[in-house]
N, C-alpha and C positions, 0 to 999 in steps of 0.2 A: 480182196482184203477183208478180213473179219472185222466186225464192229460190235462192241459190247457197250452200247450207248450208256453214258453216265452223265447225269445232270451236272452242270458246272458253268463257270464263267465263259463268256466269249473272249476270243484271243485275236489280237492283231499282231502278225509276225512281220517284221521289217527285214527284208533280205531273202530272196529265193535262190540263194546259192545252195550248197550241199547241206549245211547245217540247218538253215532256215526252212528248206523244203521238207527235210526229214522231221524237224520239230513240228511243222504244220501237219504232217501226216499223222504223227503220234497224237497230237491234240484232237484232230478230227476223228480219229478212231475212238477216242473217249466220248465222243458225242458232242463236243463243244462246237460252236460256230466259229470258224476260223477265216480271217481275211489276211491274205498274203500280198505284200507290196514288194515289187522289185524294180530297181532303177533302170535296168537294161531292158531292151525289147526281148520278146520271147526267143530264147536261144534255139529253140527247136525249129525256128523259121529263119534264122540268120546264120551267117558264117562265123567261125571262131576267130576272134582277134589274133593276129599273128604274134607269136612270141609269148603268149600268156596261157598256154595250155599244158603246163608241166604235168606229166603223167603222175598218177598217184599210186601209192603202195597200199593196197587193201589187205588188212590182216585180221586176226581173230576178233579184236574188239569191234571193228567196223562191221565185219560179217555178222557178228552176234546181234548187233543193233538192227541190221537189215533182216535177219532171220526172224527176230522177235515181232516184226511187223509184216512178215510174209513176203518180203521182196528179194530174198536171197536168190531164189530160182530165176528171177528176172535179171538180176545183176551178174550172176556167175558167168553166163555165156559171153559177157562183154570183157571178161578179164583173162589175162594170160598168166599161168603160174610161173613163178621164178623160184628156183630151188636154192639159189645162193648168189654170191658175188663172183663175177669173173674179173680178176684183176689183170690189167694190161700193163706190163713193165715198159719203160722207155725203149727197150730192145725188141719189144713185140712178144715177149714170153707171156704165157697165160698161166694163172694160178686160180684154181677153183676153191672157194671157201663156202661150204654149205651154211645155210641159215639155221637149220634146225638139227635136232639129234636124229631125225629120220626123214625119209622122203615125204611123209605126210605133213611135216612142218614146213609150209610154203607160204610165201606172200604172193600177192597178185598185182600185176601191172594193169592199170585201168585208166582210160581217158577221162579226165575231169569232165569234159563236155558230154561224152556219152553217158556217164553216170548221172550228171545233173539232169540231162534230158529224160532219162528213165524215171528219175524221181518226180519230175514235173508231169510226166505222163500219168504216173500213179496219182498225183495230187489232182490232176484234171478230172479224174474219175470219182472224186469224193463229192457227194452232193452238198455237204455242209462246209466245203472249202472253196473260197472264192479268190482268184488270183488276178492282180492288177499289174500289168507290165508297164514299162516306161513311166513308173511312178516312184519317185525317189523321196524317201523320208529325209527332210532337211532340219527337222526340229521336233522336240517334244516338250509340251508344257505339263509339268508334273502336277501342278495344283489343279488345273482344269482337265487333265488327262485328254488333251487334244494333240494330234499329230499334224505337222505341216507337211503336206504331200505335194511335191512339185511334179507337174506333167513335163517329162523330159523333152517332149516335142514342142508343145505350145509355150513352155516356160511360164506356165501359170501355176501359182501355188494356192491350194485350198486347205482348209482345216477339216479334219475328220475326228470324231470322238472315238475313244477307245476305252474299253473296260479294263483289259489286261494286255500289256505289251511285251512281246518277246523280241529282244534286240539280237538279230542275227546278221547285222549289216557290216560285218568285217572288221578289219584291224583299226580302221579310223571311224568307228561307229558313231553316228549321230545320237543314237539312244544312249550310249555310254557317256557322251559329252553332256547330255542333259543330267545324268547322275552326277557327273563331276561338278556341275554348277550348283548342285544341291548343297554342297559343303561337306567338309570332313571326308574327303574322298582320296584314297591312295591310288596313285597312278604313276607308272614308269614305262618308258620305252627305250629300247637299246638296239641300235642298228649294227649289223656286222660291217666290218671294213670291206667285205667282199660283196659283190653283186652277182647276178646270174643272167645268162643269155641263152635263149633256146635256139637249138640248131637241129638239123634233120639228117638222118641216114635213110634214103629212100629204099623202097623194096627193089630187089633185083628184077630184071625184065620178066622173069617167070612168076613174079609175085612172092617169091620166098624172101626170107630174112637174110641180110648180108652178114650178120653175126649169129652165133648160136642163140636160139630164140628164148630159152627158158632161164635166163639169167639177168641180173642187174649188172651191167658192164661198168667198170670203174677204171679210170686212168688216173691214179693218185700221183701227184707231183709235189709233195711236201706243202707248198704254200697255196696250191690251187688244184683243181681236179676237173675232169670231164666225166659225166655219167651218161648212160644210154639205157632206156627202158623200151621194151618191145610193144608194138601196136598190132592190132588184128589185121591191118592191111599189108603187113610185111615190112613196114618202116620201123625205125627207132626214133623216139623223141630224145634228143640229146640236150644236156644242159651243161654249160661251162660255168663253173664257179670261180671267180677271179677277183683280185683286189681292184678297187676303184683307182688307186694311185700306187706308184712305185715303178721299179724297173720292169717288171712284167705285170702289166695291169691293163684295164680297159682304157686308161688315159693314154697309153702308148700305142694302142691298136686302132689307129684312125685311118691309116693308109693301106691300100690293097697289099703292097709288098710286105708291110710289117705284119699284117694278119697272116698271109701265106707263110712267111718265115717262121712265125711263132708256132703255127700248127705243124709245119713240116719238122721242126726241131723237137717239139714237145709231144706230139701225137702222130708220129709218122705212119702208124698202121691204120689209122682211121681217116686221115685226110683224103686218100683216094676214094673213100666210100661216100664223100660229101660233095657231090657235083655242084650244089648250090651254096657252098660254104660262104663265099664272099657276099652273095646276095642276102643270105639269112643273117650273117653277122652285122651287116650295115643296116638292114631294114628292121630287124627285130629289136625291141627296146631292151635296155638293161634294167633288170628289176632289182629292187632293194629287198633285204631280208631283215625283219624286225622281230624282237621279242617284246611282248606287251604283258605287263602284270597290272592288275587293278583289284580294288576291293572297296565296297561290297559289290557283289554281282546282282543285287536285287534291291528293290525299293518298295517297302510298305505293302508287299504282297500284290503290287500292281505292275511292276516292271521286273524283268529278269533277262540276263544276258546268256547267250550260248555261243560256242565256237570261238572264232577269232576275235569277236567283240569282247570276249571275256579273257582270252588267253592265247594270243597269237604266239607261235613258236617258229623257230627256223626249221627248215624241212628235212634235216639230216637224220632223223630217226624214222621218217616215213609215218609219223603218228599224228600229224595235225588233223587230217580228216578223221582218222580212227578215234581220236580223242573227242572231236566234235560230235561224231555219231554216238559215242558213249555218253556225252552230255545229254543228248536227246533221250536215250534209253533211261538214264538215271532220273531226269526230270519227269518223265512219264511215270516211273515207278513211285517217285515222291508224291506226285499229284494223286495217284491211286491210294497210296498209303494214308494220306491225310484227307481222303474223301473230297478232293477238290478245294480244300482250304489252301488258297494260294500263299497266304502269309507263312503258314507253317511249312508248306511244301517247298517254297523258294529258299527258306532258311536251311532246311534239310539238304536240299540239292547243293546249295553253296558250301555247306559244311563238308559234304562228301567230295566235291570236285575241286575246290580251290587248292587244297594242299597237294592234291595229285597232279594238277596241271602245272603248279609251280615246280614240282619234281620233274615233270616232263620237259619243262623249259631247260633245266640243267642237263638232263639226259640228251636233249637234242643238240645242245652246244658241245657237249663232250663227244658226241658221235661225229660232229662236224670236224673236230680235230683228228678223230680216229680215221675217218674215211679218207681225208686228204693226205695223211702222213703215215699213219701207223699200220694200215692194212698190208703194206708191202714189207713190213719188218719181220725178220725171222723170229725175233723175241715175241712179237704179237702172235704169230702163227703157233709158236710153241705153247703159249698160254692158252690160246683158243683150243688147241688139241687136248691139252690137259684138262680144261674145263669140261669138254664133252666126254672125255674118258671118265672123269669123276662122276659126271651125271649118269653115265652108263652103269657105273657100279652102284652109286647111291640113290639113283632114281630121283624122285621129287624132293629128296632131302638136299640135293645140290643142283640148282637150276642155273644155267648161264643167264646173264642179264638179258641178252637179246631174246632168249626163249621166254623169259617172264614177261617182257614187254610186248613181244609180237605174237606169241602163241598161247598166252594165257590171259585171263582177265584179272590177275593179281593187280591191285591198285598200284599206280606208278610209284608213289612214295614208298610203299612197302617193298616193291621190287628193287628200288634204288638202295634202300637201307640194307636189304638182305644181300644184295650184290656187294656192297661195301664190306660187310662182315665176311663174305666168302673170299673177297680179294685179300683181306688180312690173313685169313687161313692159308690161302694159296701162296701168298708171299712168304709166310713162315715156312710152309712146306718146301718151297723152292730154295729158300735160304738154307734150311737144314739139309736138303739134298746136296746142295753145292758144298756145304761144309763137310758132309760125309765123304764126298768125292775127293775133296782136298786132303782130308785126313788119310784116306786110303792111299792116295798118291804119295803122301809124305811117308807113310808106313812102308810102302814098297821101296821108295828111295832109300830109307834108312836100312832096310834089309839088304839092299843091293850094296850100299856103301859098307855096311857092317860085314 
């Protein structure tokens, strides 16, 4: 990894997940001394907790952030290209919906665990980056700039001094909580009525995939859905998104017979591919999905938030990780632009990212509704084909929303506003076309009667 050493403050990063580790790598590349605290043991030497390893969709924004720091070539071999969605009907019929306008526009399935391990390997190779595992940040004193770090094994808490703190400690961030206690802090969280549960389709005996490999498989069922993403070992990581309560819900699926009946009725083509369905369903936890908005993201040039600590979103656009990686890239650029002046850099970073991650939160929720209910609709398919046809004719003057979000670095807010304008034009065009057809039919009918 290249290094163009730049004098600047030392940084303490809380959280060695995806965003925290990449942020630490960017800061270390600038020449800063970086200390990274992670509450869990070193994942490179421990097994993955069951049911918590939802595969990620790596796309242009995330890839760009990795390329900018020289890690793309390390990460790409860990990823499987997915050319589009493969929709499974209740009758077992398949419909392919490409993601992009061409074969080059692809997203990549990647294991969260493998990606995080690769980032940690890179961090371990930085001489000015020190990592402390099993060290959980449980508090931050803003006036003294001291962190309370709990040893996860000994259950002993010690105080450490910090010059500049990066909060990358997830949706329920201790660093963000310290900012909230500082006063005049906007914060909201909103949970979906649906949870998720991880399941598995194992590889076939010869090691090959039981389903077509290069697709995101979706079983949309109006109020709930199942998805499957491919892994390098021939398996698929599946995720059931289902309501917590109601007629068809996690609350109703507590007995073996009820679980079998639900899957046999709703997903008959996939159930035979899941030999450990009952074991996975009962053993793996049911996860919650939350959207978090907060402001400000920084404090006096001494504290800044990245990733889920600043903007947790539901996972239905596949952009949570990509947005977090983009945070790291933008924060790095702001520190360089302001020559290490953290007060100016953090304000610049906040200005650029807050409006866009708010837009992403809306996009993720809208895609949640689309994936579980609309992707099987003929009207949806017609609009999607028309969008790509218009883009083929007009080029970059008309870009589908998914293209802008996943295959460009157009800011999320700009992409959403542009797509809304395009939708109004498309609706007008479809209305005028329908009106023209009706008028033509009326004219033919009049000629026939006359």
